[in-house]
N, C-alpha and C positions, 0 to 999 in steps of 0.2 A: 504494500500500500504506500502511496506517495504522500508526502506532507503537503496538505492543501494550503498551508499558511506561508509557503515559500514566497519571499518577496520577488517582484517582477524585475527589479533593477538593483544593482549594487553600486555604491559610490566608488569611483576611481578618480583620484586626484580632484579635479574641479568639475568632473562630468559624471555621467551615469552610463552603465553598460547593462545590456539585457542579462538577467540572471536566470530566466526561464524562457520557455517558448513564447509566452505571452509578451514578455518584455522585448524579445527579438522581433516579434511580429509587429509591435508598435513602432518600430523604426522603419518599417516598409513605407508607410505613407509619408513620413518625414523625408526619407531619401528620394521618394518620387517627387515631392514638392521641390527639393533642391535641384533635381535633374531637370524638371520642367521649366523652372524659372531660369536655369542656366541656358537651356536651349532657346527659350523665348528672348532672353536679353541679348544673346549672341546674334540671333536672326534679325532682330529689330533695332540694331545699333549700328552707328556709322564708325565708331571708334571703341577702343578698349576702355577708355575713360567713361564713355557713355554706358557701356555694358556694365561696368562696375557700379556706376551710379544707380542702375536699375537693380542689380543683384543685392547690394548691401541691405536695403530695407527688407526685402523679401526673406533673405537668409537670416537676418537678425531676428525678425518676428518668428520665423519657423523654429529657430534654435531656442528662443525664449520660451515658446509654448512647449516644445519637447522637454526642455530642462524642468519646467514647472511640473509637467505631467509626471516625469520620472521621479522628481523629488517627493511627490505626493503618493507614489506607489511603492516606495522603498519599504 
């Protein structure tokens, strides 16, 4: 029988890593958002600076949400 109270994430330095299959599965939408915003910003930008200007807010928001979620599921 498995332990049903196993935490989904564990703290590693300043971040969190999946500690169970649920935690690892939670990273899939996060990684999809990062990949989609990267492709969008590269396709719709005229320069690297403009692409970074589009990426920064999206990646910052996605990371804050993922860190908040992981910190509450530890």
